[in-house]
C-alpha positions as CSV (number, residue, x, y, z in Angstrom):
1,M,1.3,14.2,18.3
2,K,0.1,13.6,14.7
3,N,1.3,10.6,12.7
4,P,4.1,11.8,10.4
5,W,2.1,10.8,7.3
6,E,-0.6,13.4,8.2
7,E,2.1,16.1,7.8
8,I,3.8,15.1,4.6
9,S,2.4,17.0,1.6
10,L,1.2,14.9,-1.3
11,D,3.2,17.1,-3.7
12,D,6.5,16.4,-1.8
13,Y,5.6,12.7,-1.6
14,E,4.8,12.2,-5.3
15,R,7.7,14.4,-6.5
16,H,10.1,12.3,-4.4
17,M,8.7,9.0,-5.4
18,G,8.6,9.9,-9.1
19,L,12.2,11.1,-9.4
20,G,14.4,9.2,-11.9
21,S,16.7,8.3,-9.1
22,V,13.8,6.8,-7.1
23,M,11.3,5.5,-9.7
24,Q,9.0,4.0,-7.1
25,L,5.8,5.7,-8.3
26,Q,6.3,4.4,-11.8
27,A,7.3,0.9,-10.8
28,M,4.5,0.5,-8.3
29,N,2.0,1.7,-10.9
30,G,2.8,-1.1,-13.2
31,M,2.8,-3.6,-10.4
32,M,-0.7,-2.4,-9.3
33,K,-2.1,-3.0,-12.7
34,N,-1.4,-6.7,-12.2
35,Q,-2.7,-6.6,-8.7
36,F,-6.1,-5.3,-9.8
37,E,-6.2,-7.8,-12.8
38,D,-4.9,-11.0,-11.3
39,Y,-7.9,-12.2,-9.2
40,P,-11.6,-12.9,-9.9
41,V,-13.0,-10.5,-7.3
42,K,-15.6,-7.8,-7.3
43,S,-14.3,-5.7,-4.4
44,A,-10.8,-4.5,-3.4
45,M,-9.3,-2.3,-0.7
46,V,-6.1,-0.3,-1.1
47,L,-4.5,0.5,2.3
48,G,-2.3,3.6,2.1
49,V,-3.8,4.8,-1.1
50,A,-2.0,8.2,-0.9
51,G,-2.8,10.2,-4.1
52,G,-4.3,7.2,-5.9
53,N,-1.3,6.0,-7.9
54,G,-2.5,2.9,-9.7
55,L,-6.2,3.5,-9.4
56,E,-6.4,4.2,-13.2
57,H,-6.2,0.4,-13.6
58,V,-9.5,-0.2,-11.8
59,D,-12.0,-1.5,-14.2
60,P,-15.6,-0.4,-13.2
61,E,-17.0,-3.2,-15.3
62,K,-15.1,-5.7,-13.0
63,Y,-15.3,-4.0,-9.6
64,D,-18.5,-3.2,-7.7
65,A,-16.5,-1.5,-4.9
66,V,-13.0,-0.3,-4.4
67,Y,-12.0,1.2,-1.0
68,G,-9.1,3.7,-0.8
69,V,-7.9,4.0,2.8
70,D,-5.4,6.5,4.1
71,I,-4.6,8.4,7.3
72,N,-4.2,11.7,5.5
73,A,-7.6,13.3,4.6
74,R,-5.9,15.7,2.1
75,Y,-4.6,12.8,0.2
76,L,-8.1,11.4,-0.1
77,E,-9.5,14.7,-1.3
78,A,-7.0,14.6,-4.1
79,V,-8.0,11.0,-4.9
80,K,-11.7,11.9,-5.2
81,K,-10.9,14.8,-7.6
82,R,-8.4,12.7,-9.7
83,F,-10.7,9.7,-10.0
84,A,-14.1,11.3,-10.3
85,N,-14.7,8.8,-13.1
86,L,-14.8,6.1,-10.5
87,D,-17.7,7.7,-8.6
88,G,-20.0,4.9,-7.5
89,T,-17.2,2.4,-7.4
90,L,-14.5,4.1,-5.4
91,E,-15.1,5.0,-1.7
92,C,-12.4,6.9,0.3
93,L,-12.0,6.1,4.0
94,C,-9.8,8.2,6.3
95,F,-8.6,5.9,9.1
96,D,-5.5,5.4,11.3
97,L,-5.1,1.6,11.1
98,T,-3.3,1.5,14.4
99,K,-6.6,2.6,16.0
100,D,-9.5,2.3,13.5
101,F,-9.0,-1.0,11.6
102,E,-12.2,-2.4,13.2
103,N,-14.2,0.3,11.2
104,L,-13.1,-1.0,7.8
105,P,-15.6,-2.9,5.6
106,C,-14.9,-6.3,4.2
107,A,-13.3,-6.8,0.7
108,E,-12.3,-9.8,-1.4
109,L,-8.9,-8.4,-2.3
110,L,-6.6,-6.4,0.0
111,I,-3.8,-4.4,-1.5
112,A,-1.1,-3.0,0.8
113,N,1.8,-1.4,-1.0
114,L,4.6,0.2,1.1
115,L,2.2,0.2,4.0
116,V,3.1,-2.6,6.3
117,E,6.4,-0.8,6.9
118,Y,4.5,2.0,8.7
119,I,2.0,0.0,10.8
120,G,4.0,-3.2,11.7
121,Y,3.2,-6.8,11.3
122,E,0.8,-7.1,14.3
123,V,-1.5,-4.2,13.2
124,F,-1.5,-5.6,9.7
125,Q,-2.5,-9.0,10.9
126,K,-5.4,-7.6,12.9
127,T,-6.4,-5.5,9.8
128,V,-6.4,-8.5,7.5
129,A,-8.3,-10.6,10.0
130,H,-11.0,-8.0,10.3
131,V,-11.3,-7.3,6.5
132,R,-11.2,-11.0,5.7
133,P,-10.1,-10.8,2.1
134,K,-9.6,-14.0,0.1
135,Y,-6.5,-12.5,-1.4
136,V,-3.8,-10.2,0.0
137,S,-1.2,-8.6,-2.2
138,C,1.6,-6.6,-0.6
139,I,4.5,-4.7,-2.0
140,I,7.4,-4.0,0.3
141,Q,10.7,-2.3,-0.2
142,I,13.9,-4.2,0.2
143,N,17.3,-2.5,0.5
144,M,19.9,-4.6,-1.3
145,D,22.9,-2.7,0.2
146,E,23.6,-0.5,3.2
147,S,21.9,2.6,1.8
148,E,19.3,4.5,3.7
149,W,15.7,3.2,3.4
150,V,14.6,6.6,2.1
151,S,16.3,7.5,-1.1
152,D,18.2,10.8,-1.2
153,S,16.4,13.6,-3.0
154,P,15.6,17.3,-2.8
155,Y,12.5,16.3,-0.8
156,I,14.1,14.0,1.7
157,H,13.5,16.3,4.7
158,A,9.8,16.0,4.2
159,F,10.2,12.4,5.5
160,D,12.4,13.2,8.6
161,R,9.8,12.0,11.1
162,L,9.1,8.7,9.4
163,D,11.7,6.9,11.5
164,E,9.1,7.3,14.3
165,V,6.8,4.8,12.6
166,H,9.0,2.8,10.3
167,H,9.4,-1.0,10.7
168,Q,12.1,-2.8,8.8
169,M,10.6,-5.4,6.4
170,D,11.8,-8.7,5.2
171,E,10.2,-11.4,3.1
172,K,10.3,-14.2,5.7
173,S,8.9,-12.2,8.5
174,L,5.9,-11.0,6.4
175,S,5.3,-14.5,5.2
176,D,5.4,-15.9,8.7
177,A,3.1,-13.2,10.0
178,M,0.5,-14.1,7.3
179,E,0.8,-17.8,7.9
180,K,0.0,-17.2,11.6
181,I,-3.4,-15.9,10.5
182,S,-4.0,-18.7,8.0
183,Y,-2.8,-17.1,4.7
184,S,-0.5,-19.0,2.4
185,R,1.9,-17.3,0.0
186,T,1.0,-17.9,-3.6
187,K,3.0,-15.4,-5.6
188,R,6.4,-13.6,-5.5
189,T,7.6,-11.0,-8.0
190,E,10.2,-8.3,-7.7
191,Q,11.4,-5.2,-9.6
192,N,14.8,-3.6,-9.2
193,L,15.0,0.2,-8.5
194,P,17.8,2.7,-8.6
195,N,19.9,3.3,-5.5
196,G,20.3,-0.4,-4.4
197,K,16.6,-1.0,-3.7
198,K,13.9,-3.3,-5.1
199,L,10.1,-3.6,-4.8
200,L,9.0,-7.1,-3.7
201,R,5.4,-8.2,-4.3
202,L,4.2,-11.0,-2.1
203,D,0.6,-12.4,-2.5
204,F,-1.3,-14.6,-0.1
205,V,-4.6,-16.6,-0.2
206,R,-6.8,-17.4,2.8
207,E,-6.7,-21.0,3.6
208,P,-10.0,-22.9,3.6
């Protein structure tokens, strides 16, 4: 059976994420601008790049290589069309991280936004250990009340199968998982969202 993310249309995903009652697309875009700008690196990898939200903040004068990784090949085709201006800098890679993480190249900065939730801590640890970035920047969703982790919207049924792969996230567990592979937490920022949710950005640096 296919991974649920291979069957969700990009249009449904982006329309849901961009709704005024959800606002994750907009919030994450602003947070990604800082992720790309905060570190003195020449290469970056975005795990779960989807349709490329945030890639407009990639500066080709700064970055020699940016890798966009996703399990959905149709998402990556959209990324290539949308960001043709990054040709020569951006490379799209279609991989299922639960199986293919060993095929990833190395990068100095690893960005994983709303991604760890769908592969789990163990697979993420293995992926980070293989890519060997100096910096890791993650955004996870935190539910501040008892609401469902997927916000209600006209597109909610597009996400019905995500329960099959979803892992509940929390700040301490992610920090502990990173510490086990010798990454120390260096930064914490958060942004409140509608519907009793917030985006939490946690950054880590590889210990010498």
